[in-house]
Structure formats: C-alpha cells, structure tokens
PASEBA-1860 file (N, C-alpha, C; in nm, 3 decimals):
! residues 97
1> MFIGACGR> 0.050/0.786/1.069/0.043/0.921/1.017/-0.002/1.013/1.129 ~ 0.067/1.126/1.144/0.036/1.222/1.248/-0.057/1.328/1.193 ~ -0.176/1.336/1.248/-0.275/1.433/1.200/-0.297/1.545/1.301 ~ -0.270/1.518/1.427/-0.302/1.610/1.536/-0.278/1.757/1.509 ~ -0.154/1.797/1.486/-0.122/1.938/1.470/-0.169/1.993/1.335 ~ -0.180/1.907/1.237/-0.216/1.953/1.103/-0.366/1.967/1.085 ~ -0.442/1.888/1.158/-0.586/1.889/1.143/-0.631/1.792/1.035 ~ -0.758/1.766/1.032/-0.814/1.670/0.937/-0.814/1.722/0.793
9> SNYKVMAP> -0.804/1.851/0.773/-0.809/1.904/0.636/-0.692/1.855/0.552 ~ -0.581/1.823/0.614/-0.465/1.773/0.541/-0.475/1.625/0.508 ~ -0.574/1.556/0.563/-0.587/1.413/0.538/-0.609/1.386/0.389 ~ -0.685/1.472/0.321/-0.709/1.452/0.178/-0.581/1.462/0.098 ~ -0.485/1.538/0.147/-0.356/1.549/0.079/-0.266/1.432/0.117 ~ -0.270/1.388/0.242/-0.179/1.283/0.288/-0.224/1.143/0.246 ~ -0.352/1.120/0.232/-0.402/0.986/0.199/-0.344/0.932/0.068 ~ -0.331/1.014/-0.037/-0.274/0.958/-0.161/-0.131/0.907/-0.144
17> FRELMRIF> -0.055/0.963/-0.053/0.083/0.917/-0.035/0.087/0.772/0.012 ~ 0.000/0.736/0.102/-0.005/0.597/0.149/-0.043/0.504/0.035 ~ -0.142/0.544/-0.042/-0.186/0.463/-0.156/-0.077/0.456/-0.263 ~ -0.008/0.566/-0.288/0.101/0.565/-0.384/0.213/0.471/-0.340 ~ 0.241/0.469/-0.212/0.344/0.377/-0.163/0.304/0.232/-0.192 ~ 0.178/0.200/-0.171/0.130/0.064/-0.199/0.143/0.032/-0.348 ~ 0.101/0.125/-0.433/0.103/0.102/-0.578/0.247/0.088/-0.627 ~ 0.334/0.180/-0.587/0.473/0.175/-0.632/0.545/0.052/-0.578
25> WGAISAKR> 0.519/0.017/-0.452/0.586/-0.101/-0.396/0.545/-0.227/-0.472 ~ 0.417/-0.238/-0.505/0.372/-0.354/-0.582/0.441/-0.362/-0.717 ~ 0.457/-0.249/-0.784/0.520/-0.247/-0.916/0.670/-0.275/-0.906 ~ 0.736/-0.216/-0.808/0.880/-0.237/-0.790/0.907/-0.384/-0.756 ~ 0.827/-0.440/-0.667/0.843/-0.580/-0.627/0.817/-0.675/-0.743 ~ 0.714/-0.646/-0.822/0.682/-0.731/-0.937/0.796/-0.731/-1.038 ~ 0.856/-0.616/-1.060/0.967/-0.607/-1.155/1.086/-0.688/-1.104 ~ 1.116/-0.677/-0.975/1.230/-0.750/-0.916/1.209/-0.901/-0.929
33> KGEEGPSE> 1.083/-0.946/-0.915/1.052/-1.090/-0.922/1.034/-1.139/-1.066 ~ 1.037/-1.049/-1.163/1.013/-1.088/-1.301/0.867/-1.113/-1.330 ~ 0.778/-1.054/-1.252/0.634/-1.074/-1.265/0.561/-0.945/-1.303 ~ 0.629/-0.857/-1.373/0.573/-0.727/-1.407/0.471/-0.740/-1.519 ~ 0.347/-0.703/-1.488/0.241/-0.701/-1.588/0.227/-0.562/-1.647 ~ 0.126/-0.541/-1.731/0.108/-0.410/-1.795/0.087/-0.294/-1.698 ~ 0.008/-0.317/-1.593/-0.015/-0.206/-1.499/0.111/-0.175/-1.418 ~ 0.186/-0.279/-1.378/0.311/-0.256/-1.304/0.415/-0.187/-1.393
41> SYVNRRIS> 0.416/-0.227/-1.520/0.508/-0.164/-1.616/0.477/-0.015/-1.629 ~ 0.349/0.017/-1.637/0.308/0.158/-1.646/0.355/0.235/-1.523 ~ 0.335/0.178/-1.406/0.376/0.244/-1.281/0.528/0.261/-1.279 ~ 0.602/0.157/-1.313/0.748/0.165/-1.310/0.803/0.268/-1.409 ~ 0.733/0.287/-1.519/0.777/0.390/-1.614/0.757/0.531/-1.560 ~ 0.674/0.546/-1.459/0.650/0.677/-1.397/0.758/0.713/-1.295 ~ 0.845/0.619/-1.260/0.953/0.645/-1.164/1.065/0.720/-1.236 ~ 1.118/0.820/-1.171/1.224/0.901/-1.228/1.341/0.815/-1.277
49> ENYTRIAQ> 1.390/0.847/-1.396/1.506/0.775/-1.451/1.628/0.787/-1.360 ~ 1.643/0.901/-1.295/1.757/0.920/-1.204/1.750/0.823/-1.087 ~ 1.633/0.809/-1.027/1.617/0.717/-0.915/1.637/0.572/-0.960 ~ 1.584/0.538/-1.077/1.597/0.402/-1.130/1.743/0.369/-1.159 ~ 1.815/0.464/-1.218/1.955/0.442/-1.251/2.036/0.412/-1.124 ~ 2.012/0.484/-1.018/2.083/0.461/-0.892/2.050/0.322/-0.838 ~ 1.922/0.284/-0.843/1.880/0.154/-0.790/1.937/0.038/-0.870 ~ 1.958/0.058/-1.000/2.005/-0.050/-1.086/2.157/-0.049/-1.106
57> DESNRLPP> 2.225/0.045/-1.045/2.370/0.056/-1.060/2.439/-0.069/-1.003 ~ 2.513/-0.139/-1.087/2.581/-0.262/-1.045/2.689/-0.237/-0.940 ~ 2.744/-0.116/-0.937/2.847/-0.088/-0.835/2.785/-0.064/-0.697 ~ 2.653/-0.047/-0.694/2.581/-0.031/-0.569/2.561/-0.171/-0.511 ~ 2.636/-0.206/-0.410/2.636/-0.343/-0.357/2.536/-0.366/-0.244 ~ 2.444/-0.275/-0.227/2.342/-0.293/-0.124/2.250/-0.409/-0.165 ~ 2.186/-0.473/-0.067/2.093/-0.582/-0.100/1.979/-0.532/-0.189 ~ 1.928/-0.618/-0.277/1.820/-0.577/-0.368/1.699/-0.517/-0.295
65> RYKDCQLL> 1.659/-0.577/-0.185/1.542/-0.524/-0.112/1.568/-0.382/-0.061 ~ 1.690/-0.357/-0.014/1.725/-0.224/0.034/1.717/-0.124/-0.082 ~ 1.769/-0.164/-0.200/1.765/-0.075/-0.316/1.621/-0.048/-0.358 ~ 1.534/-0.149/-0.346/1.392/-0.128/-0.378/1.329/-0.029/-0.281 ~ 1.361/-0.044/-0.153/1.308/0.049/-0.052/1.358/0.191/-0.076 ~ 1.486/0.201/-0.112/1.544/0.333/-0.141/1.476/0.395/-0.263 ~ 1.450/0.314/-0.365/1.382/0.363/-0.485/1.243/0.416/-0.451 ~ 1.169/0.341/-0.373/1.035/0.385/-0.331/1.043/0.514/-0.250
73> TDMISGMT> 1.133/0.517/-0.155/1.147/0.635/-0.068/1.187/0.758/-0.148 ~ 1.283/0.743/-0.238/1.325/0.857/-0.319/1.211/0.910/-0.404 ~ 1.135/0.820/-0.463/1.025/0.861/-0.550/0.917/0.936/-0.472 ~ 0.876/0.880/-0.360/0.768/0.942/-0.281/0.814/1.074/-0.219 ~ 0.934/1.076/-0.165/0.981/1.197/-0.095/1.006/1.313/-0.191 ~ 1.025/1.284/-0.318/1.048/1.391/-0.414/0.922/1.455/-0.468 ~ 0.806/1.408/-0.426/0.679/1.459/-0.479/0.626/1.578/-0.400 ~ 0.570/1.673/-0.474/0.493/1.777/-0.407/0.354/1.721/-0.380
81> DGFAVGLH> 0.278/1.787/-0.295/0.143/1.740/-0.264/0.056/1.736/-0.389 ~ 0.060/1.842/-0.468/-0.023/1.849/-0.588/0.014/1.742/-0.689 ~ 0.143/1.717/-0.707/0.187/1.613/-0.799/0.139/1.477/-0.751 ~ 0.150/1.452/-0.621/0.109/1.323/-0.563/-0.040/1.298/-0.584 ~ -0.121/1.400/-0.562/-0.266/1.384/-0.579/-0.298/1.352/-0.726 ~ -0.238/1.425/-0.819/-0.262/1.400/-0.961/-0.212/1.263/-1.005 ~ -0.093/1.225/-0.959/-0.037/1.095/-0.993/-0.123/0.982/-0.935 ~ -0.172/1.002/-0.814/-0.259/0.902/-0.751/-0.381/0.876/-0.837
89> HDLRAHEP> -0.446/0.981/-0.886/-0.563/0.964/-0.971/-0.526/0.892/-1.101 ~ -0.413/0.927/-1.159/-0.369/0.865/-1.283/-0.340/0.717/-1.264 ~ -0.265/0.682/-1.160/-0.228/0.542/-1.138/-0.347/0.457/-1.099 ~ -0.438/0.512/-1.023/-0.559/0.437/-0.986/-0.641/0.402/-1.110 ~ -0.639/0.490/-1.208/-0.714/0.465/-1.332/-0.652/0.350/-1.413 ~ -0.524/0.320/-1.389/-0.454/0.215/-1.464/-0.441/0.085/-1.386 ~ -0.497/0.081/-1.265/-0.492/-0.043/-1.188/-0.590/-0.146/-1.244 ~ -0.553/-0.272/-1.239/-0.649/-0.374/-1.283/-0.767/-0.380/-1.187
97> P> -0.883/-0.420/-1.237/-1.003/-0.423/-1.151/-0.993/-0.523/-1.037
END
C-alpha cells in the first residue's frame, strides 16, 4: 500500500480494504470448496448479485480461481471509502471468535 503522497491520515480509510479482502476471500473460497459456514454465508450474501451472476455464469470458461479473484476484485473496487468502512465494521461483528 502506498501511503507516501497521501499521508498517514488516509491509513484509517485504506486499512479496512485490506481486511475486507481477507474476509471476502475467505468466504468466496469456502463457498467454492463447499465449506461455507454461517459467517461465510453472511459475507457471500453481501456480494452484489451482478458480480455473483458473472462469476457463476456457465458460459464463462475462465478457471474457477480466476473467477473467484475477479469476483473479489469487482466487489472491492466498486466500494466507496465510506461504504467500505461501514461494511468492515458490520462484517467484523459477524466473524466467529
């Protein structure tokens, strides 16, 4: 993460994105493996239906891992800073201890 030009004040905004990537990747991976628990199910339901539909499209012949990466990237890149911070707090509250 590049902080230099932005300064440390933006770190509070950028930090949730890294954590969201971890949370979403865990949920996406668990679903692909058939190991989705209640917390992963909650996270996966927060992913846009449009992004999910593209990732699950049978005519999309890309490898499953690539589609998972694309799903994660689409979800994260579509977030505003404020939405990401709020979603981060919500998802952290639903993580298992």
